[in-house]
C-alpha positions in Angstrom: -137.8 -12.2 92.7 -135.0 -14.2 91.2 -133.5 -11.0 89.8 -133.0 -9.5 93.3 -130.1 -11.7 94.4 -128.4 -11.0 91.1 -128.8 -7.3 91.5 -127.6 -7.4 95.1 -124.6 -9.5 94.1 -123.6 -7.1 91.3 -124.1 -4.0 93.5 -122.0 -5.6 96.3 -119.3 -6.5 93.8 -119.2 -3.0 92.3 -119.0 -1.6 95.8 -116.1 -3.8 96.8 -114.3 -3.1 93.6 -114.8 0.6 94.1 -113.4 0.4 97.7 -110.4 -1.7 96.6 -109.4 0.2 93.5 -107.1 3.2 93.6 -105.2 4.6 90.6 -101.5 3.7 90.8 -98.6 4.7 88.7 -97.5 2.2 86.0 -94.1 1.9 87.7 -95.5 0.1 90.6 -95.3 -3.7 90.2 -98.1 -6.0 91.4 -100.6 -3.1 91.8 -103.6 -5.2 92.8 -101.6 -6.7 95.6 -100.8 -3.2 96.9 -104.4 -2.2 96.5 -105.5 -5.1 98.7 -102.9 -4.2 101.3 -104.0 -0.6 101.3 -107.7 -1.6 101.6 -106.9 -3.7 104.6 -105.0 -0.8 106.2 -107.7 1.7 105.5 -110.3 -0.6 106.9 -108.3 -1.0 110.1 -108.0 2.8 110.4 -111.7 3.3 109.8 -112.8 0.7 112.4 -110.3 2.1 114.9 -111.7 5.6 114.4 -115.2 4.3 114.8 -114.3 2.4 118.1 -112.7 5.6 119.4 -115.7 7.7 118.5 -117.9 5.2 120.4 -115.6 5.5 123.4 -114.2 1.9 123.4 -110.5 2.4 122.8 -108.0 5.0 121.8 -107.8 4.6 118.0 -104.0 3.8 118.1 -104.6 1.0 120.6 -107.3 -0.4 118.2 -104.9 -0.3 115.3 -102.2 -2.0 117.3 -104.5 -4.8 118.2 -105.6 -5.3 114.6 -102.0 -5.2 113.2 -100.7 -7.5 115.9 -103.4 -10.0 115.2 -102.6 -9.9 111.4 -98.9 -10.3 112.1 -99.5 -13.3 114.3 -101.7 -14.9 111.6 -99.1 -14.2 108.8 -96.3 -15.6 111.0 -98.3 -18.8 111.5 -99.0 -19.1 107.8 -95.4 -18.3 106.8 -93.9 -20.8 109.2 -96.3 -23.5 108.2 -95.8 -22.9 104.5 -92.1 -22.6 104.2 -90.3 -22.4 107.5 -88.8 -19.1 106.5 -87.5 -16.8 109.2 -86.4 -19.6 111.5 -82.8 -19.2 112.5 -82.2 -22.0 115.1 -78.7 -20.9 115.9 -79.5 -17.4 116.8 -79.9 -16.7 120.5 -82.6 -14.2 121.4 -82.8 -12.4 124.7 -85.3 -9.9 126.0 -83.5 -7.6 128.5 -83.1 -3.9 129.2 -80.3 -1.4 128.2 -80.3 1.6 130.6 -83.9 0.7 131.6 -85.1 0.5 128.0 -86.5 -2.8 126.8 -84.5 -4.4 124.0 -84.3 -7.7 122.2 -80.8 -8.9 121.6 -80.0 -11.3 118.7 -76.7 -13.2 119.0 -75.3 -15.2 116.1 -74.4 -18.8 116.4 -71.2 -19.6 118.3 -68.1 -20.3 116.3 -68.2 -19.0 112.8 -65.4 -16.6 111.9 -63.7 -16.9 115.3 -63.2 -13.1 115.4 -65.0 -10.2 117.0 -68.5 -9.7 115.7 -70.3 -6.8 114.1 -72.9 -4.9 116.2 -76.1 -3.2 115.0 -78.8 -1.3 116.8 -82.2 -1.1 115.1 -85.1 1.2 115.6 -88.4 0.0 114.1 -90.8 2.2 112.1 -94.5 2.9 112.7 -94.9 6.7 112.9 -93.7 6.8 116.5 -97.0 5.2 117.4 -97.1 1.6 116.0 -94.9 -1.4 115.6 -92.5 -3.5 117.6 -89.1 -4.9 116.8 -90.2 -8.2 118.4 -92.8 -9.1 115.8 -93.4 -9.7 112.1 -90.8 -8.7 109.5 -88.6 -6.9 112.0 -88.0 -10.0 114.0 -87.4 -12.0 110.8 -84.8 -9.5 109.4 -83.0 -9.2 112.7 -82.6 -12.9 113.0 -81.5 -13.1 109.4 -79.0 -10.3 109.8 -77.6 -11.8 113.0 -77.1 -15.2 111.3 -75.9 -14.1 107.9 -73.6 -11.3 108.9 -72.3 -12.6 112.2 -73.9 -9.6 113.9 -75.2 -8.9 117.4 -78.4 -7.0 116.7 -80.1 -5.0 119.3 -83.7 -4.0 118.6 -85.0 -1.2 120.8 -88.6 -1.1 122.2 -88.8 2.6 122.6 -92.0 4.1 124.1 -94.8 5.2 121.7 -97.6 7.6 121.2 -100.1 8.1 122.8 -98.4 7.1 126.0 -95.5 9.5 125.3 -94.5 12.3 123.0 -91.3 13.8 121.7 -88.6 13.8 123.0 -89.2 10.6 125.0 -88.8 8.1 122.1 -85.6 9.9 121.0 -84.3 9.9 124.6 -85.1 6.2 125.0 -83.2 5.4 121.8 -80.3 7.6 122.8 -80.0 6.0 126.3 -80.1 2.5 124.8 -77.4 3.5 122.2 -75.0 4.9 124.8 -75.4 1.7 126.8 -74.8 -0.4 123.8 -71.6 1.5 122.8 -70.0 1.3 126.2 -66.8 -0.7 126.1 -68.1 -3.1 128.8 -71.2 -4.1 126.8 -69.3 -4.4 123.5 -66.8 -6.7 125.2 -69.6 -8.7 126.8 -71.0 -9.5 123.4 -67.6 -9.8 121.7 -68.4 -6.9 119.3 -65.7 -5.1 117.4 -65.9 -1.4 118.5 -64.8 -0.4 114.9 -67.9 -2.2 113.4 -71.0 -0.9 115.1 -74.0 0.4 113.1 -77.2 2.2 113.9 -80.2 1.6 111.6 -83.9 2.1 111.3 -86.8 2.5 108.8 -89.3 5.4 108.4 -89.8 6.9 111.9 -87.0 4.5 113.1 -84.8 6.0 110.4 -85.6 9.4 111.9 -84.5 8.2 115.3 -81.4 6.5 113.9 -80.3 9.7 112.1 -80.9 11.8 115.2 -79.1 9.4 117.6 -76.2 9.1 115.1 -75.8 12.9 115.1 -75.9 13.2 118.9 -73.5 10.4 119.4 -71.1 11.9 116.9 -71.0 15.1 118.9 -70.8 13.6 122.3 -67.2 13.6 123.6 -68.2 11.5 126.6 -68.9 8.5 124.3 -65.6 6.9 123.4 -67.0 4.4 120.8 -68.9 5.9 117.9 -71.2 4.3 115.4 -69.2 3.2 112.3 -72.1 3.5 109.9 -75.7 4.6 109.8 -78.2 2.7 107.6 -81.5 4.6 107.0 -84.5 3.0 105.3 -86.8 5.6 103.8 -86.3 7.9 106.8 -88.6 10.8 107.8 -86.3 13.8 108.4 -88.2 17.1 108.4 -91.7 18.6 109.1 -91.4 22.1 107.6 -92.2 21.4 104.0 -95.0 19.0 103.2 -95.1 20.1 99.6 -91.8 18.7 98.3 -92.1 17.0 94.9 -92.4 13.6 96.5 -95.1 14.7 98.9 -97.1 16.1 95.9 -96.4 13.2 93.5 -97.2 10.5 96.1 -99.7 12.1 98.4 -102.3 9.5 97.5 -100.0 6.5 97.1 -100.3 3.6 99.6 -99.4 3.0 102.3 -98.2 6.3 103.7 -100.5 9.1 102.5 -99.4 12.7 102.9 -102.3 13.4 105.4 -101.3 10.4 107.5 -97.6 11.5 107.7 -98.7 14.9 108.8 -100.9 13.4 111.5 -98.0 11.2 112.7 -95.8 14.3 113.0 -98.4 16.2 115.1 -99.0 13.2 117.3 -95.2 12.7 117.9 -94.6 16.4 118.7 -97.7 16.7 120.9 -99.4 19.2 118.6 -103.1 19.9 118.2 -104.5 17.6 115.5 -106.6 20.6 114.3 -103.4 22.0 112.9 -103.2 19.3 110.3 -104.9 21.3 107.5 -102.4 24.2 108.1 -99.4 21.9 107.9 -100.7 20.3 104.7 -100.3 23.6 102.9 -97.2 24.8 104.7 -98.9 27.5 106.6 -96.8 26.5 109.6 -93.6 27.6 107.9 -94.5 30.9 106.3 -92.0 33.6 105.7 -93.2 35.7 108.6 -91.9 33.1 111.1 -88.6 34.8 112.2 -87.4 31.5 113.8 -87.1 29.9 110.4 -84.1 31.8 109.1 -82.9 31.7 105.5 -80.0 29.5 106.6 -82.4 27.0 108.1 -84.6 27.0 105.0 -81.6 26.3 102.9 -81.0 23.1 104.7 -84.2 21.6 103.2 -84.4 23.7 100.0 -85.3 21.0 97.5 -84.9 23.3 94.5 -81.2 23.2 95.2 -80.7 19.8 96.9 -82.7 17.6 94.4 -81.6 16.7 90.9 -83.9 17.8 88.0 -85.0 14.2 87.7 -86.9 14.5 91.0 -87.8 18.2 90.9 -89.6 17.8 87.6 -92.0 20.7 87.1 -93.0 21.2 90.7 -92.8 24.6 92.3 -92.0 25.4 96.0 -94.9 26.4 98.2 -93.8 29.1 100.7 -96.6 31.3 101.9 -95.8 34.9 102.9 -98.6 34.9 105.5 -100.4 32.1 107.2 -101.3 30.6 110.5 -100.0 32.2 113.6 -99.7 28.7 115.0 -97.5 25.9 113.8 -93.9 26.6 114.9 -94.9 28.6 118.0 -97.5 26.0 119.1 -95.3 23.0 118.1 -91.7 24.0 118.8 -90.4 20.5 118.1 -90.8 21.3 114.4 -87.4 23.1 114.6 -85.7 20.7 116.9 -82.9 18.8 115.2 -83.5 15.9 117.5 -86.9 15.5 115.8 -85.9 16.8 112.3 -82.3 15.7 111.6 -82.3 17.3 108.1 -82.2 20.7 109.9 -78.8 19.9 111.4 -75.9 22.3 110.4 -73.1 21.2 108.1 -70.6 21.1 111.1 -72.8 18.4 112.7 -73.2 16.4 109.5 -69.5 16.5 108.9 -69.0 14.4 112.0 -71.5 11.8 111.1 -70.4 8.2 110.1 -70.7 7.0 106.5 -74.2 6.3 105.5 -76.5 4.1 103.5 -79.9 5.7 102.6 -82.6 3.6 100.9 -85.3 5.6 99.1 -88.3 4.7 97.0 -89.8 6.6 94.1 -93.4 6.2 95.2 -93.0 7.5 98.7 -93.8 10.9 100.2 -90.5 10.6 102.2 -88.4 10.1 99.1 -87.1 13.7 99.0 -86.4 13.7 102.7 -83.9 10.9 102.1 -82.5 12.4 98.9 -81.9 15.8 100.5 -80.1 14.1 103.4 -77.9 12.2 101.0 -76.9 15.5 99.3 -76.3 17.4 102.5 -74.2 14.5 104.0 -72.2 14.4 100.8 -71.7 18.2 100.8 -70.4 17.8 104.3 -67.8 15.3 103.2 -69.5 12.1 104.3 -69.4 9.0 102.1 -73.0 8.0 101.3 -74.6 5.2 99.3 -78.1 5.8 98.0 -80.1 2.8 96.9 -83.1 4.2 95.1 -85.8 1.8 94.0 -87.8 3.1 91.0 -90.6 0.7 91.7 -90.5 1.0 95.4 -93.2 2.3 97.8 -93.2 3.2 101.4 -93.1 0.1 103.6 -92.0 -2.3 100.8 -88.9 -3.3 102.9 -91.3 -5.0 105.3 -93.4 -6.9 102.7 -91.3 -9.8 101.5 -93.1 -13.0 102.5 -96.4 -14.6 101.5 -99.1 -13.4 101.3 -97.8 -9.8 101.3 -94.8 -10.7 99.1 -93.4 -8.0 96.8 -90.4 -8.5 94.6 -89.1 -5.0 95.4 -89.2 -5.8 99.1 -86.9 -8.8 98.5 -84.5 -6.7 96.4 -84.5 -3.9 99.0 -83.7 -6.3 101.8 -80.9 -8.0 99.8 -79.4 -4.6 98.9 -79.4 -3.5 102.5 -77.8 -6.7 103.8 -75.1 -6.7 101.0 -74.2 -3.1 101.8 -73.8 -3.9 105.5 -71.8 -7.0 104.7 -69.4 -4.9 102.6 -69.3 -1.7 104.7 -69.6 -2.8 108.4 
């Protein structure tokens, strides 16, 4: 009988280790910390799916509740341990811009005695999760406002499942136009020559799309000076780029999850996920996907050999009759900014694009860098060889990654020197 507790303990230990462990590339630093983070995220997803299946909550709502609770706990721990993220001189206001909820961060009075920088930020989260008012987003915005003498506007655009594309994009565009109006810039003492738009992941998608539209809109007298994109998601026609294949099982953004986020955002049937995974939605028989359009995301041309490696493009001649016809947003440049023509990109402001080696979205960002450069736009690409998707947000205990700290510092330094 004494042997039974030992056996149970060993079996439980093995089961926990099996659940936690996932093979990671040698280039990722602090792998066990990333495994723990991933295990927590996977558990949240599994529990949310179970609750949805039992009829309690929509699974996205369950994930939100779990992540908000974790963020609240971490903020409490972080503030009690070190006091980091507290910027007493920064004024924070929750208001609306053109009817869209925003949080405005104003730097301390005094300082340089000149007009201030301005920056509009769109948070990530797959167009379904996240808030600029909580966690690392709030911390970064306070830091940016204080360190760079910047008025930061964080936009609370509407999310799935309450809305689908193009609503989040239109929310961000409306807020941006309001922010760029001469009256609002004057109210906040912002230099109209020093206004940026920025975002990470899905927020990077929105920042790129809004930047393109503002650049083309002659009714907007003040344009964004720079766009700063953090591992942006920019296209949904090719889910078999080298980075999607290399990193399809790397935390925290798996290939299957990114495809699901796209279908949710565009209002597509989730049963199409398996078709998109193997590019059956973008086969050669789709006449709407012209050779010119395909060339705008042709990674065999746009990526350097370092990233192409030995991967081969996956373009099926025949496939599903659905896809593009059932989800027309796949070809909408407001949803997929990488599909914009060179004449559009040429009008865009100079850019900063942060990419990570171990991220399915790596090649989206690198292809955008190349296409912007080809269109004559000045671009800085900060590529982190040990970076993974989401690392920008993991900089404080207990989810503290050195690459996250470096990524944040690189981003802030670029803004300081270029905005």
